C-alpha positions as CSV (number, residue, x, y, z in Angstrom):
1,X,51.8,128.7,162.1
2,X,50.6,132.0,160.5
3,X,48.4,130.1,158.0
4,X,46.8,128.1,160.8
5,X,45.9,131.2,162.8
6,X,44.8,133.4,159.8
7,X,41.1,133.6,159.0
8,X,40.3,133.3,155.3
9,X,37.2,134.0,153.3
10,X,36.5,132.3,150.0
11,X,36.4,134.6,146.9
12,X,33.7,133.8,144.4
13,X,34.2,135.7,141.2
14,X,30.7,134.9,140.0
15,X,28.9,136.3,143.1
16,X,26.3,139.0,142.4
17,X,23.8,140.8,144.6
18,X,24.0,143.3,147.5
19,X,26.7,143.0,150.1
20,X,29.0,145.1,152.3
21,X,32.3,146.6,151.2
22,X,35.1,145.1,153.3
23,X,38.1,146.8,151.6
24,X,38.6,149.1,148.7
25,X,41.1,151.3,146.8
26,X,40.8,153.9,144.1
27,X,43.2,153.8,141.1
28,X,44.4,157.0,139.6
29,X,45.7,157.8,136.1
30,X,47.9,160.9,136.0
31,X,46.4,162.1,139.2
32,X,42.8,161.6,138.1
33,X,40.7,159.0,139.9
34,X,39.6,156.5,137.3
35,X,38.5,153.2,138.9
36,X,37.4,152.0,142.3
37,X,38.1,148.3,143.3
38,X,36.4,146.7,146.2
39,X,36.1,143.4,148.0
40,X,32.4,142.9,148.8
41,X,31.2,140.5,151.5
42,X,27.9,138.7,151.3
43,X,25.7,137.3,154.0
44,X,26.5,133.7,153.0
45,X,30.1,134.3,154.0
46,X,31.5,134.6,150.5
47,X,33.4,137.6,149.1
48,X,33.9,138.9,145.6
49,X,36.1,141.4,143.9
50,X,34.2,144.2,142.0
51,X,35.2,147.4,140.2
52,X,33.6,150.5,138.8
53,X,34.8,153.1,136.3
54,X,31.6,155.1,136.6
55,X,32.8,158.6,137.5
56,X,29.9,159.3,139.9
57,X,30.5,156.0,141.7
58,X,34.2,156.6,142.0
59,X,33.5,160.1,143.4
60,X,31.1,158.6,145.9
61,X,33.7,156.2,147.1
62,X,36.2,159.0,147.5
63,X,33.7,161.2,149.3
64,X,33.9,159.3,152.5
65,X,34.8,156.0,154.1
66,X,33.4,153.2,151.9
67,X,34.2,150.2,154.2
68,X,30.9,149.1,155.7
69,X,28.7,150.6,153.0
70,X,26.3,148.5,151.0
71,X,27.1,147.8,147.3
72,X,25.4,145.9,144.6
73,X,27.6,143.7,142.4
74,X,26.3,143.2,138.9
75,X,26.8,140.3,136.4
76,X,29.7,142.2,134.8
77,X,31.5,142.4,138.2
78,X,30.9,146.1,138.4
79,X,29.5,147.5,141.6
80,X,27.3,150.5,142.6
81,X,26.9,151.9,146.1
82,X,23.5,151.5,147.6
């Protein structure tokens, strides 16, 4: 019953381009933020998982709510906030 009533979105690991962050988390190493991980939704209805270890990008994700922000996913599955 739960499966029948739960909306799902396909995850495409090869998707690139600009989309909207649907969910994210920041991974810490010994209390230091090291990596941001995000699900990014695209206008075609697909979703991909992307990460960044760029310190400035991780700080930008931590600076405020990232859900709903635009992000560009690159060929290496890294993302940058737009």
